[in-house]
ModelCIF file with pLDDT and N, C-alpha, C, O atoms, coordinates in Angstrom:
data_MODEL
#
_entry.id   MODEL 
#
_entity.id                         1 
_entity.type                       polymer 
_entity.pdbx_number_of_molecules   1 
#
_entity_poly.entity_id                      1 
_entity_poly.type                           'polypeptide(L)' 
_entity_poly.nstd_linkage                   no 
_entity_poly.nstd_monomer                   no 
_entity_poly.pdbx_seq_one_letter_code       MNIVGILLITVAVLAGIDVVMYLVLSVVDRHWEKRFENGEDKDDTDDDKRGV 
_entity_poly.pdbx_seq_one_letter_code_can   MNIVGILLITVAVLAGIDVVMYLVLSVVDRHWEKRFENGEDKDDTDDDKRGV 
_entity_poly.pdbx_strand_id                 A 
#
loop_
_entity_poly_seq.entity_id 
_entity_poly_seq.num 
_entity_poly_seq.mon_id 
_entity_poly_seq.hetero 
1 1  MET n 
1 2  ASN n 
1 3  ILE n 
1 4  VAL n 
1 5  GLY n 
1 6  ILE n 
1 7  LEU n 
1 8  LEU n 
1 9  ILE n 
1 10 THR n 
1 11 VAL n 
1 12 ALA n 
1 13 VAL n 
1 14 LEU n 
1 15 ALA n 
1 16 GLY n 
1 17 ILE n 
1 18 ASP n 
1 19 VAL n 
1 20 VAL n 
1 21 MET n 
1 22 TYR n 
1 23 LEU n 
1 24 VAL n 
1 25 LEU n 
1 26 SER n 
1 27 VAL n 
1 28 VAL n 
1 29 ASP n 
1 30 ARG n 
1 31 HIS n 
1 32 TRP n 
1 33 GLU n 
1 34 LYS n 
1 35 ARG n 
1 36 PHE n 
1 37 GLU n 
1 38 ASN n 
1 39 GLY n 
1 40 GLU n 
1 41 ASP n 
1 42 LYS n 
1 43 ASP n 
1 44 ASP n 
1 45 THR n 
1 46 ASP n 
1 47 ASP n 
1 48 ASP n 
1 49 LYS n 
1 50 ARG n 
1 51 GLY n 
1 52 VAL n 
#
_struct_asym.id          A 
_struct_asym.entity_id   1 
#
loop_
_ma_qa_metric.id 
_ma_qa_metric.mode 
_ma_qa_metric.name 
_ma_qa_metric.software_group_id 
_ma_qa_metric.type 
1 global pLDDT . pLDDT 
2 local  pLDDT . pLDDT 
#
_ma_qa_metric_global.metric_id      1 
_ma_qa_metric_global.metric_value   83.10 
_ma_qa_metric_global.model_id       1 
_ma_qa_metric_global.ordinal_id     1 
#
loop_
_ma_qa_metric_local.label_asym_id 
_ma_qa_metric_local.label_comp_id 
_ma_qa_metric_local.label_seq_id 
_ma_qa_metric_local.metric_id 
_ma_qa_metric_local.metric_value 
_ma_qa_metric_local.model_id 
_ma_qa_metric_local.ordinal_id 
A MET 1  2 75.00 1 1  
A ASN 2  2 94.00 1 2  
A ILE 3  2 95.00 1 3  
A VAL 4  2 95.00 1 4  
A GLY 5  2 95.00 1 5  
A ILE 6  2 96.00 1 6  
A LEU 7  2 96.00 1 7  
A LEU 8  2 97.00 1 8  
A ILE 9  2 97.00 1 9  
A THR 10 2 97.00 1 10 
A VAL 11 2 97.00 1 11 
A ALA 12 2 98.00 1 12 
A VAL 13 2 98.00 1 13 
A LEU 14 2 98.00 1 14 
A ALA 15 2 98.00 1 15 
A GLY 16 2 97.00 1 16 
A ILE 17 2 98.00 1 17 
A ASP 18 2 98.00 1 18 
A VAL 19 2 97.00 1 19 
A VAL 20 2 97.00 1 20 
A MET 21 2 97.00 1 21 
A TYR 22 2 97.00 1 22 
A LEU 23 2 96.00 1 23 
A VAL 24 2 96.00 1 24 
A LEU 25 2 95.00 1 25 
A SER 26 2 94.00 1 26 
A VAL 27 2 93.00 1 27 
A VAL 28 2 92.00 1 28 
A ASP 29 2 91.00 1 29 
A ARG 30 2 90.00 1 30 
A HIS 31 2 87.00 1 31 
A TRP 32 2 88.00 1 32 
A GLU 33 2 85.00 1 33 
A LYS 34 2 84.00 1 34 
A ARG 35 2 82.00 1 35 
A PHE 36 2 81.00 1 36 
A GLU 37 2 80.00 1 37 
A ASN 38 2 78.00 1 38 
A GLY 39 2 70.00 1 39 
A GLU 40 2 61.00 1 40 
A ASP 41 2 54.00 1 41 
A LYS 42 2 56.00 1 42 
A ASP 43 2 52.00 1 43 
A ASP 44 2 53.00 1 44 
A THR 45 2 57.00 1 45 
A ASP 46 2 56.00 1 46 
A ASP 47 2 54.00 1 47 
A ASP 48 2 56.00 1 48 
A LYS 49 2 59.00 1 49 
A ARG 50 2 59.00 1 50 
A GLY 51 2 58.00 1 51 
A VAL 52 2 57.00 1 52 
#
loop_
_atom_site.group_PDB 
_atom_site.id 
_atom_site.type_symbol 
_atom_site.label_atom_id 
_atom_site.label_alt_id 
_atom_site.label_comp_id 
_atom_site.label_asym_id 
_atom_site.label_entity_id 
_atom_site.label_seq_id 
_atom_site.pdbx_PDB_ins_code 
_atom_site.Cartn_x 
_atom_site.Cartn_y 
_atom_site.Cartn_z 
_atom_site.occupancy 
_atom_site.B_iso_or_equiv 
_atom_site.pdbx_formal_charge 
_atom_site.auth_seq_id 
_atom_site.auth_comp_id 
_atom_site.auth_asym_id 
_atom_site.auth_atom_id 
_atom_site.pdbx_PDB_model_num 
ATOM 1   N N  . MET A 1 1  ? 12.713  -9.761  34.189  1.00 75.00 ? 1  MET A N  1 
ATOM 2   C CA . MET A 1 1  ? 12.577  -10.377 32.879  1.00 75.00 ? 1  MET A CA 1 
ATOM 3   C C  . MET A 1 1  ? 13.982  -10.574 32.299  1.00 75.00 ? 1  MET A C  1 
ATOM 4   O O  . MET A 1 1  ? 14.825  -9.680  32.362  1.00 75.00 ? 1  MET A O  1 
ATOM 5   N N  . ASN A 1 2  ? 14.208  -11.727 31.750  1.00 94.00 ? 2  ASN A N  1 
ATOM 6   C CA . ASN A 1 2  ? 15.539  -12.000 31.218  1.00 94.00 ? 2  ASN A CA 1 
ATOM 7   C C  . ASN A 1 2  ? 15.660  -11.573 29.759  1.00 94.00 ? 2  ASN A C  1 
ATOM 8   O O  . ASN A 1 2  ? 14.698  -11.105 29.150  1.00 94.00 ? 2  ASN A O  1 
ATOM 9   N N  . ILE A 1 3  ? 16.836  -11.740 29.225  1.00 95.00 ? 3  ILE A N  1 
ATOM 10  C CA . ILE A 1 3  ? 17.133  -11.276 27.870  1.00 95.00 ? 3  ILE A CA 1 
ATOM 11  C C  . ILE A 1 3  ? 16.346  -12.051 26.814  1.00 95.00 ? 3  ILE A C  1 
ATOM 12  O O  . ILE A 1 3  ? 15.983  -11.496 25.777  1.00 95.00 ? 3  ILE A O  1 
ATOM 13  N N  . VAL A 1 4  ? 16.081  -13.338 27.079  1.00 95.00 ? 4  VAL A N  1 
ATOM 14  C CA . VAL A 1 4  ? 15.326  -14.143 26.118  1.00 95.00 ? 4  VAL A CA 1 
ATOM 15  C C  . VAL A 1 4  ? 13.895  -13.628 26.006  1.00 95.00 ? 4  VAL A C  1 
ATOM 16  O O  . VAL A 1 4  ? 13.344  -13.571 24.907  1.00 95.00 ? 4  VAL A O  1 
ATOM 17  N N  . GLY A 1 5  ? 13.302  -13.259 27.106  1.00 95.00 ? 5  GLY A N  1 
ATOM 18  C CA . GLY A 1 5  ? 11.948  -12.715 27.084  1.00 95.00 ? 5  GLY A CA 1 
ATOM 19  C C  . GLY A 1 5  ? 11.877  -11.406 26.323  1.00 95.00 ? 5  GLY A C  1 
ATOM 20  O O  . GLY A 1 5  ? 10.943  -11.172 25.556  1.00 95.00 ? 5  GLY A O  1 
ATOM 21  N N  . ILE A 1 6  ? 12.852  -10.569 26.535  1.00 96.00 ? 6  ILE A N  1 
ATOM 22  C CA . ILE A 1 6  ? 12.901  -9.284  25.826  1.00 96.00 ? 6  ILE A CA 1 
ATOM 23  C C  . ILE A 1 6  ? 13.059  -9.514  24.327  1.00 96.00 ? 6  ILE A C  1 
ATOM 24  O O  . ILE A 1 6  ? 12.405  -8.846  23.526  1.00 96.00 ? 6  ILE A O  1 
ATOM 25  N N  . LEU A 1 7  ? 13.911  -10.442 23.945  1.00 96.00 ? 7  LEU A N  1 
ATOM 26  C CA . LEU A 1 7  ? 14.098  -10.742 22.521  1.00 96.00 ? 7  LEU A CA 1 
ATOM 27  C C  . LEU A 1 7  ? 12.826  -11.304 21.899  1.00 96.00 ? 7  LEU A C  1 
ATOM 28  O O  . LEU A 1 7  ? 12.475  -10.933 20.779  1.00 96.00 ? 7  LEU A O  1 
ATOM 29  N N  . LEU A 1 8  ? 12.128  -12.196 22.608  1.00 97.00 ? 8  LEU A N  1 
ATOM 30  C CA . LEU A 1 8  ? 10.881  -12.749 22.079  1.00 97.00 ? 8  LEU A CA 1 
ATOM 31  C C  . LEU A 1 8  ? 9.821   -11.671 21.891  1.00 97.00 ? 8  LEU A C  1 
ATOM 32  O O  . LEU A 1 8  ? 9.114   -11.656 20.883  1.00 97.00 ? 8  LEU A O  1 
ATOM 33  N N  . ILE A 1 9  ? 9.713   -10.780 22.854  1.00 97.00 ? 9  ILE A N  1 
ATOM 34  C CA . ILE A 1 9  ? 8.747   -9.683  22.729  1.00 97.00 ? 9  ILE A CA 1 
ATOM 35  C C  . ILE A 1 9  ? 9.133   -8.778  21.568  1.00 97.00 ? 9  ILE A C  1 
ATOM 36  O O  . ILE A 1 9  ? 8.263   -8.340  20.815  1.00 97.00 ? 9  ILE A O  1 
ATOM 37  N N  . THR A 1 10 ? 10.413  -8.492  21.409  1.00 97.00 ? 10 THR A N  1 
ATOM 38  C CA . THR A 1 10 ? 10.878  -7.642  20.313  1.00 97.00 ? 10 THR A CA 1 
ATOM 39  C C  . THR A 1 10 ? 10.557  -8.272  18.961  1.00 97.00 ? 10 THR A C  1 
ATOM 40  O O  . THR A 1 10 ? 10.079  -7.588  18.056  1.00 97.00 ? 10 THR A O  1 
ATOM 41  N N  . VAL A 1 11 ? 10.815  -9.558  18.820  1.00 97.00 ? 11 VAL A N  1 
ATOM 42  C CA . VAL A 1 11 ? 10.523  -10.246 17.553  1.00 97.00 ? 11 VAL A CA 1 
ATOM 43  C C  . VAL A 1 11 ? 9.021   -10.250 17.287  1.00 97.00 ? 11 VAL A C  1 
ATOM 44  O O  . VAL A 1 11 ? 8.593   -10.046 16.151  1.00 97.00 ? 11 VAL A O  1 
ATOM 45  N N  . ALA A 1 12 ? 8.227   -10.477 18.314  1.00 98.00 ? 12 ALA A N  1 
ATOM 46  C CA . ALA A 1 12 ? 6.771   -10.487 18.141  1.00 98.00 ? 12 ALA A CA 1 
ATOM 47  C C  . ALA A 1 12 ? 6.260   -9.114  17.705  1.00 98.00 ? 12 ALA A C  1 
ATOM 48  O O  . ALA A 1 12 ? 5.397   -9.020  16.832  1.00 98.00 ? 12 ALA A O  1 
ATOM 49  N N  . VAL A 1 13 ? 6.788   -8.059  18.308  1.00 98.00 ? 13 VAL A N  1 
ATOM 50  C CA . VAL A 1 13 ? 6.366   -6.705  17.942  1.00 98.00 ? 13 VAL A CA 1 
ATOM 51  C C  . VAL A 1 13 ? 6.775   -6.391  16.508  1.00 98.00 ? 13 VAL A C  1 
ATOM 52  O O  . VAL A 1 13 ? 5.982   -5.829  15.752  1.00 98.00 ? 13 VAL A O  1 
ATOM 53  N N  . LEU A 1 14 ? 7.982   -6.740  16.125  1.00 98.00 ? 14 LEU A N  1 
ATOM 54  C CA . LEU A 1 14 ? 8.430   -6.492  14.753  1.00 98.00 ? 14 LEU A CA 1 
ATOM 55  C C  . LEU A 1 14 ? 7.606   -7.282  13.746  1.00 98.00 ? 14 LEU A C  1 
ATOM 56  O O  . LEU A 1 14 ? 7.286   -6.766  12.675  1.00 98.00 ? 14 LEU A O  1 
ATOM 57  N N  . ALA A 1 15 ? 7.255   -8.528  14.070  1.00 98.00 ? 15 ALA A N  1 
ATOM 58  C CA . ALA A 1 15 ? 6.418   -9.332  13.180  1.00 98.00 ? 15 ALA A CA 1 
ATOM 59  C C  . ALA A 1 15 ? 5.034   -8.707  13.047  1.00 98.00 ? 15 ALA A C  1 
ATOM 60  O O  . ALA A 1 15 ? 4.464   -8.689  11.957  1.00 98.00 ? 15 ALA A O  1 
ATOM 61  N N  . GLY A 1 16 ? 4.494   -8.196  14.144  1.00 97.00 ? 16 GLY A N  1 
ATOM 62  C CA . GLY A 1 16 ? 3.196   -7.524  14.089  1.00 97.00 ? 16 GLY A CA 1 
ATOM 63  C C  . GLY A 1 16 ? 3.233   -6.278  13.226  1.00 97.00 ? 16 GLY A C  1 
ATOM 64  O O  . GLY A 1 16 ? 2.311   -6.024  12.450  1.00 97.00 ? 16 GLY A O  1 
ATOM 65  N N  . ILE A 1 17 ? 4.291   -5.505  13.361  1.00 98.00 ? 17 ILE A N  1 
ATOM 66  C CA . ILE A 1 17 ? 4.447   -4.302  12.536  1.00 98.00 ? 17 ILE A CA 1 
ATOM 67  C C  . ILE A 1 17 ? 4.560   -4.693  11.069  1.00 98.00 ? 17 ILE A C  1 
ATOM 68  O O  . ILE A 1 17 ? 4.008   -4.012  10.205  1.00 98.00 ? 17 ILE A O  1 
ATOM 69  N N  . ASP A 1 18 ? 5.262   -5.773  10.778  1.00 98.00 ? 18 ASP A N  1 
ATOM 70  C CA . ASP A 1 18 ? 5.418   -6.249  9.403   1.00 98.00 ? 18 ASP A CA 1 
ATOM 71  C C  . ASP A 1 18 ? 4.063   -6.613  8.796   1.00 98.00 ? 18 ASP A C  1 
ATOM 72  O O  . ASP A 1 18 ? 3.774   -6.257  7.653   1.00 98.00 ? 18 ASP A O  1 
ATOM 73  N N  . VAL A 1 19 ? 3.244   -7.315  9.554   1.00 97.00 ? 19 VAL A N  1 
ATOM 74  C CA . VAL A 1 19 ? 1.921   -7.705  9.057   1.00 97.00 ? 19 VAL A CA 1 
ATOM 75  C C  . VAL A 1 19 ? 1.054   -6.477  8.808   1.00 97.00 ? 19 VAL A C  1 
ATOM 76  O O  . VAL A 1 19 ? 0.378   -6.396  7.783   1.00 97.00 ? 19 VAL A O  1 
ATOM 77  N N  . VAL A 1 20 ? 1.067   -5.527  9.726   1.00 97.00 ? 20 VAL A N  1 
ATOM 78  C CA . VAL A 1 20 ? 0.258   -4.317  9.568   1.00 97.00 ? 20 VAL A CA 1 
ATOM 79  C C  . VAL A 1 20 ? 0.718   -3.523  8.351   1.00 97.00 ? 20 VAL A C  1 
ATOM 80  O O  . VAL A 1 20 ? -0.113  -3.043  7.580   1.00 97.00 ? 20 VAL A O  1 
ATOM 81  N N  . MET A 1 21 ? 2.020   -3.376  8.169   1.00 97.00 ? 21 MET A N  1 
ATOM 82  C CA . MET A 1 21 ? 2.530   -2.639  7.011   1.00 97.00 ? 21 MET A CA 1 
ATOM 83  C C  . MET A 1 21 ? 2.162   -3.334  5.704   1.00 97.00 ? 21 MET A C  1 
ATOM 84  O O  . MET A 1 21 ? 1.839   -2.670  4.719   1.00 97.00 ? 21 MET A O  1 
ATOM 85  N N  . TYR A 1 22 ? 2.209   -4.678  5.687   1.00 97.00 ? 22 TYR A N  1 
ATOM 86  C CA . TYR A 1 22 ? 1.821   -5.421  4.494   1.00 97.00 ? 22 TYR A CA 1 
ATOM 87  C C  . TYR A 1 22 ? 0.364   -5.140  4.140   1.00 97.00 ? 22 TYR A C  1 
ATOM 88  O O  . TYR A 1 22 ? 0.038   -4.902  2.977   1.00 97.00 ? 22 TYR A O  1 
ATOM 89  N N  . LEU A 1 23 ? -0.506  -5.169  5.142   1.00 96.00 ? 23 LEU A N  1 
ATOM 90  C CA . LEU A 1 23 ? -1.920  -4.919  4.888   1.00 96.00 ? 23 LEU A CA 1 
ATOM 91  C C  . LEU A 1 23 ? -2.151  -3.485  4.416   1.00 96.00 ? 23 LEU A C  1 
ATOM 92  O O  . LEU A 1 23 ? -2.920  -3.263  3.480   1.00 96.00 ? 23 LEU A O  1 
ATOM 93  N N  . VAL A 1 24 ? -1.506  -2.520  5.041   1.00 96.00 ? 24 VAL A N  1 
ATOM 94  C CA . VAL A 1 24 ? -1.670  -1.118  4.648   1.00 96.00 ? 24 VAL A CA 1 
ATOM 95  C C  . VAL A 1 24 ? -1.182  -0.895  3.219   1.00 96.00 ? 24 VAL A C  1 
ATOM 96  O O  . VAL A 1 24 ? -1.855  -0.237  2.425   1.00 96.00 ? 24 VAL A O  1 
ATOM 97  N N  . LEU A 1 25 ? -0.020  -1.439  2.899   1.00 95.00 ? 25 LEU A N  1 
ATOM 98  C CA . LEU A 1 25 ? 0.523   -1.236  1.557   1.00 95.00 ? 25 LEU A CA 1 
ATOM 99  C C  . LEU A 1 25 ? -0.314  -1.929  0.492   1.00 95.00 ? 25 LEU A C  1 
ATOM 100 O O  . LEU A 1 25 ? -0.422  -1.414  -0.621  1.00 95.00 ? 25 LEU A O  1 
ATOM 101 N N  . SER A 1 26 ? -0.906  -3.072  0.791   1.00 94.00 ? 26 SER A N  1 
ATOM 102 C CA . SER A 1 26 ? -1.755  -3.737  -0.198  1.00 94.00 ? 26 SER A CA 1 
ATOM 103 C C  . SER A 1 26 ? -3.017  -2.921  -0.462  1.00 94.00 ? 26 SER A C  1 
ATOM 104 O O  . SER A 1 26 ? -3.479  -2.848  -1.600  1.00 94.00 ? 26 SER A O  1 
ATOM 105 N N  . VAL A 1 27 ? -3.576  -2.308  0.578   1.00 93.00 ? 27 VAL A N  1 
ATOM 106 C CA . VAL A 1 27 ? -4.753  -1.454  0.391   1.00 93.00 ? 27 VAL A CA 1 
ATOM 107 C C  . VAL A 1 27 ? -4.382  -0.215  -0.419  1.00 93.00 ? 27 VAL A C  1 
ATOM 108 O O  . VAL A 1 27 ? -5.117  0.177   -1.325  1.00 93.00 ? 27 VAL A O  1 
ATOM 109 N N  . VAL A 1 28 ? -3.255  0.396   -0.099  1.00 92.00 ? 28 VAL A N  1 
ATOM 110 C CA . VAL A 1 28 ? -2.810  1.586   -0.836  1.00 92.00 ? 28 VAL A CA 1 
ATOM 111 C C  . VAL A 1 28 ? -2.531  1.241   -2.295  1.00 92.00 ? 28 VAL A C  1 
ATOM 112 O O  . VAL A 1 28 ? -2.868  2.016   -3.190  1.00 92.00 ? 28 VAL A O  1 
ATOM 113 N N  . ASP A 1 29 ? -1.923  0.092   -2.540  1.00 91.00 ? 29 ASP A N  1 
ATOM 114 C CA . ASP A 1 29 ? -1.623  -0.323  -3.909  1.00 91.00 ? 29 ASP A CA 1 
ATOM 115 C C  . ASP A 1 29 ? -2.902  -0.482  -4.719  1.00 91.00 ? 29 ASP A C  1 
ATOM 116 O O  . ASP A 1 29 ? -2.975  -0.036  -5.864  1.00 91.00 ? 29 ASP A O  1 
ATOM 117 N N  . ARG A 1 30 ? -3.914  -1.120  -4.124  1.00 90.00 ? 30 ARG A N  1 
ATOM 118 C CA . ARG A 1 30 ? -5.190  -1.285  -4.833  1.00 90.00 ? 30 ARG A CA 1 
ATOM 119 C C  . ARG A 1 30 ? -5.826  0.070   -5.103  1.00 90.00 ? 30 ARG A C  1 
ATOM 120 O O  . ARG A 1 30 ? -6.384  0.289   -6.179  1.00 90.00 ? 30 ARG A O  1 
ATOM 121 N N  . HIS A 1 31 ? -5.748  0.981   -4.142  1.00 87.00 ? 31 HIS A N  1 
ATOM 122 C CA . HIS A 1 31 ? -6.340  2.308   -4.320  1.00 87.00 ? 31 HIS A CA 1 
ATOM 123 C C  . HIS A 1 31 ? -5.655  3.056   -5.467  1.00 87.00 ? 31 HIS A C  1 
ATOM 124 O O  . HIS A 1 31 ? -6.330  3.636   -6.318  1.00 87.00 ? 31 HIS A O  1 
ATOM 125 N N  . TRP A 1 32 ? -4.317  3.043   -5.494  1.00 88.00 ? 32 TRP A N  1 
ATOM 126 C CA . TRP A 1 32 ? -3.589  3.747   -6.543  1.00 88.00 ? 32 TRP A CA 1 
ATOM 127 C C  . TRP A 1 32 ? -3.799  3.104   -7.899  1.00 88.00 ? 32 TRP A C  1 
ATOM 128 O O  . TRP A 1 32 ? -3.831  3.791   -8.920  1.00 88.00 ? 32 TRP A O  1 
ATOM 129 N N  . GLU A 1 33 ? -3.944  1.761   -7.913  1.00 85.00 ? 33 GLU A N  1 
ATOM 130 C CA . GLU A 1 33 ? -4.183  1.071   -9.181  1.00 85.00 ? 33 GLU A CA 1 
ATOM 131 C C  . GLU A 1 33 ? -5.509  1.520   -9.779  1.00 85.00 ? 33 GLU A C  1 
ATOM 132 O O  . GLU A 1 33 ? -5.588  1.796   -10.976 1.00 85.00 ? 33 GLU A O  1 
ATOM 133 N N  . LYS A 1 34 ? -6.547  1.594   -8.957  1.00 84.00 ? 34 LYS A N  1 
ATOM 134 C CA . LYS A 1 34 ? -7.851  2.055   -9.450  1.00 84.00 ? 34 LYS A CA 1 
ATOM 135 C C  . LYS A 1 34 ? -7.778  3.511   -9.873  1.00 84.00 ? 34 LYS A C  1 
ATOM 136 O O  . LYS A 1 34 ? -8.358  3.892   -10.890 1.00 84.00 ? 34 LYS A O  1 
ATOM 137 N N  . ARG A 1 35 ? -7.072  4.327   -9.105  1.00 82.00 ? 35 ARG A N  1 
ATOM 138 C CA . ARG A 1 35 ? -6.966  5.747   -9.440  1.00 82.00 ? 35 ARG A CA 1 
ATOM 139 C C  . ARG A 1 35 ? -6.212  5.939   -10.751 1.00 82.00 ? 35 ARG A C  1 
ATOM 140 O O  . ARG A 1 35 ? -6.564  6.803   -11.554 1.00 82.00 ? 35 ARG A O  1 
ATOM 141 N N  . PHE A 1 36 ? -5.163  5.125   -10.968 1.00 81.00 ? 36 PHE A N  1 
ATOM 142 C CA . PHE A 1 36 ? -4.393  5.228   -12.204 1.00 81.00 ? 36 PHE A CA 1 
ATOM 143 C C  . PHE A 1 36 ? -5.239  4.813   -13.406 1.00 81.00 ? 36 PHE A C  1 
ATOM 144 O O  . PHE A 1 36 ? -5.174  5.447   -14.459 1.00 81.00 ? 36 PHE A O  1 
ATOM 145 N N  . GLU A 1 37 ? -6.038  3.741   -13.251 1.00 80.00 ? 37 GLU A N  1 
ATOM 146 C CA . GLU A 1 37 ? -6.905  3.318   -14.351 1.00 80.00 ? 37 GLU A CA 1 
ATOM 147 C C  . GLU A 1 37 ? -7.921  4.400   -14.682 1.00 80.00 ? 37 GLU A C  1 
ATOM 148 O O  . GLU A 1 37 ? -8.181  4.673   -15.854 1.00 80.00 ? 37 GLU A O  1 
ATOM 149 N N  . ASN A 1 38 ? -8.495  5.017   -13.655 1.00 78.00 ? 38 ASN A N  1 
ATOM 150 C CA . ASN A 1 38 ? -9.447  6.107   -13.891 1.00 78.00 ? 38 ASN A CA 1 
ATOM 151 C C  . ASN A 1 38 ? -8.748  7.302   -14.514 1.00 78.00 ? 38 ASN A C  1 
ATOM 152 O O  . ASN A 1 38 ? -9.333  7.982   -15.357 1.00 78.00 ? 38 ASN A O  1 
ATOM 153 N N  . GLY A 1 39 ? -7.521  7.573   -14.123 1.00 70.00 ? 39 GLY A N  1 
ATOM 154 C CA . GLY A 1 39 ? -6.759  8.681   -14.685 1.00 70.00 ? 39 GLY A CA 1 
ATOM 155 C C  . GLY A 1 39 ? -6.458  8.474   -16.147 1.00 70.00 ? 39 GLY A C  1 
ATOM 156 O O  . GLY A 1 39 ? -6.509  9.424   -16.929 1.00 70.00 ? 39 GLY A O  1 
ATOM 157 N N  . GLU A 1 40 ? -6.145  7.249   -16.537 1.00 61.00 ? 40 GLU A N  1 
ATOM 158 C CA . GLU A 1 40 ? -5.899  6.956   -17.950 1.00 61.00 ? 40 GLU A CA 1 
ATOM 159 C C  . GLU A 1 40 ? -7.151  7.193   -18.773 1.00 61.00 ? 40 GLU A C  1 
ATOM 160 O O  . GLU A 1 40 ? -7.090  7.776   -19.856 1.00 61.00 ? 40 GLU A O  1 
ATOM 161 N N  . ASP A 1 41 ? -8.296  6.737   -18.255 1.00 54.00 ? 41 ASP A N  1 
ATOM 162 C CA . ASP A 1 41 ? -9.543  6.936   -18.983 1.00 54.00 ? 41 ASP A CA 1 
ATOM 163 C C  . ASP A 1 41 ? -9.841  8.422   -19.126 1.00 54.00 ? 41 ASP A C  1 
ATOM 164 O O  . ASP A 1 41 ? -10.293 8.870   -20.180 1.00 54.00 ? 41 ASP A O  1 
ATOM 165 N N  . LYS A 1 42 ? -9.586  9.185   -18.066 1.00 56.00 ? 42 LYS A N  1 
ATOM 166 C CA . LYS A 1 42 ? -9.838  10.620  -18.113 1.00 56.00 ? 42 LYS A CA 1 
ATOM 167 C C  . LYS A 1 42 ? -8.916  11.288  -19.124 1.00 56.00 ? 42 LYS A C  1 
ATOM 168 O O  . LYS A 1 42 ? -9.353  12.165  -19.869 1.00 56.00 ? 42 LYS A O  1 
ATOM 169 N N  . ASP A 1 43 ? -7.648  10.887  -19.162 1.00 52.00 ? 43 ASP A N  1 
ATOM 170 C CA . ASP A 1 43 ? -6.708  11.464  -20.116 1.00 52.00 ? 43 ASP A CA 1 
ATOM 171 C C  . ASP A 1 43 ? -7.130  11.153  -21.546 1.00 52.00 ? 43 ASP A C  1 
ATOM 172 O O  . ASP A 1 43 ? -7.004  12.003  -22.429 1.00 52.00 ? 43 ASP A O  1 
ATOM 173 N N  . ASP A 1 44 ? -7.631  9.941   -21.782 1.00 53.00 ? 44 ASP A N  1 
ATOM 174 C CA . ASP A 1 44 ? -8.064  9.578   -23.133 1.00 53.00 ? 44 ASP A CA 1 
ATOM 175 C C  . ASP A 1 44 ? -9.214  10.464  -23.587 1.00 53.00 ? 44 ASP A C  1 
ATOM 176 O O  . ASP A 1 44 ? -9.240  10.885  -24.743 1.00 53.00 ? 44 ASP A O  1 
ATOM 177 N N  . THR A 1 45 ? -10.162 10.757  -22.710 1.00 57.00 ? 45 THR A N  1 
ATOM 178 C CA . THR A 1 45 ? -11.284 11.608  -23.098 1.00 57.00 ? 45 THR A CA 1 
ATOM 179 C C  . THR A 1 45 ? -10.816 13.047  -23.289 1.00 57.00 ? 45 THR A C  1 
ATOM 180 O O  . THR A 1 45 ? -11.344 13.753  -24.149 1.00 57.00 ? 45 THR A O  1 
ATOM 181 N N  . ASP A 1 46 ? -9.843  13.492  -22.511 1.00 56.00 ? 46 ASP A N  1 
ATOM 182 C CA . ASP A 1 46 ? -9.315  14.840  -22.697 1.00 56.00 ? 46 ASP A CA 1 
ATOM 183 C C  . ASP A 1 46 ? -8.635  14.965  -24.058 1.00 56.00 ? 46 ASP A C  1 
ATOM 184 O O  . ASP A 1 46 ? -8.765  15.992  -24.725 1.00 56.00 ? 46 ASP A O  1 
ATOM 185 N N  . ASP A 1 47 ? -7.917  13.931  -24.469 1.00 54.00 ? 47 ASP A N  1 
ATOM 186 C CA . ASP A 1 47 ? -7.268  13.964  -25.785 1.00 54.00 ? 47 ASP A CA 1 
ATOM 187 C C  . ASP A 1 47 ? -8.303  14.045  -26.900 1.00 54.00 ? 47 ASP A C  1 
ATOM 188 O O  . ASP A 1 47 ? -8.103  14.748  -27.890 1.00 54.00 ? 47 ASP A O  1 
ATOM 189 N N  . ASP A 1 48 ? -9.398  13.331  -26.740 1.00 56.00 ? 48 ASP A N  1 
ATOM 190 C CA . ASP A 1 48 ? -10.443 13.365  -27.756 1.00 56.00 ? 48 ASP A CA 1 
ATOM 191 C C  . ASP A 1 48 ? -11.044 14.771  -27.869 1.00 56.00 ? 48 ASP A C  1 
ATOM 192 O O  . ASP A 1 48 ? -11.355 15.227  -28.969 1.00 56.00 ? 48 ASP A O  1 
ATOM 193 N N  . LYS A 1 49 ? -11.204 15.453  -26.738 1.00 59.00 ? 49 LYS A N  1 
ATOM 194 C CA . LYS A 1 49 ? -11.774 16.791  -26.754 1.00 59.00 ? 49 LYS A CA 1 
ATOM 195 C C  . LYS A 1 49 ? -10.846 17.783  -27.451 1.00 59.00 ? 49 LYS A C  1 
ATOM 196 O O  . LYS A 1 49 ? -11.303 18.714  -28.115 1.00 59.00 ? 49 LYS A O  1 
ATOM 197 N N  . ARG A 1 50 ? -9.541  17.575  -27.293 1.00 59.00 ? 50 ARG A N  1 
ATOM 198 C CA . ARG A 1 50 ? -8.569  18.497  -27.881 1.00 59.00 ? 50 ARG A CA 1 
ATOM 199 C C  . ARG A 1 50 ? -8.305  18.174  -29.344 1.00 59.00 ? 50 ARG A C  1 
ATOM 200 O O  . ARG A 1 50 ? -7.670  18.959  -30.049 1.00 59.00 ? 50 ARG A O  1 
ATOM 201 N N  . GLY A 1 51 ? -8.785  17.026  -29.806 1.00 58.00 ? 51 GLY A N  1 
ATOM 202 C CA . GLY A 1 51 ? -8.575  16.647  -31.188 1.00 58.00 ? 51 GLY A CA 1 
ATOM 203 C C  . GLY A 1 51 ? -7.207  16.076  -31.440 1.00 58.00 ? 51 GLY A C  1 
ATOM 204 O O  . GLY A 1 51 ? -6.729  16.091  -32.574 1.00 58.00 ? 51 GLY A O  1 
ATOM 205 N N  . VAL A 1 52 ? -6.556  15.565  -30.392 1.00 57.00 ? 52 VAL A N  1 
ATOM 206 C CA . VAL A 1 52 ? -5.214  14.989  -30.550 1.00 57.00 ? 52 VAL A CA 1 
ATOM 207 C C  . VAL A 1 52 ? -5.336  13.531  -30.878 1.00 57.00 ? 52 VAL A C  1 
ATOM 208 O O  . VAL A 1 52 ? -4.326  12.850  -31.052 1.00 57.00 ? 52 VAL A O  1 
#
């Protein structure tokens, strides 16, 4: 296998890793966004209980 083939395979693998990381991070971002919204609601109810 020549150097051009190795470079093409390397670029393809890096592009694949980039796509997978993008998908994983978008799922994690959505999960944390929902968790943060739920956390804010929970904090608001806790403040009401404490009379703050």
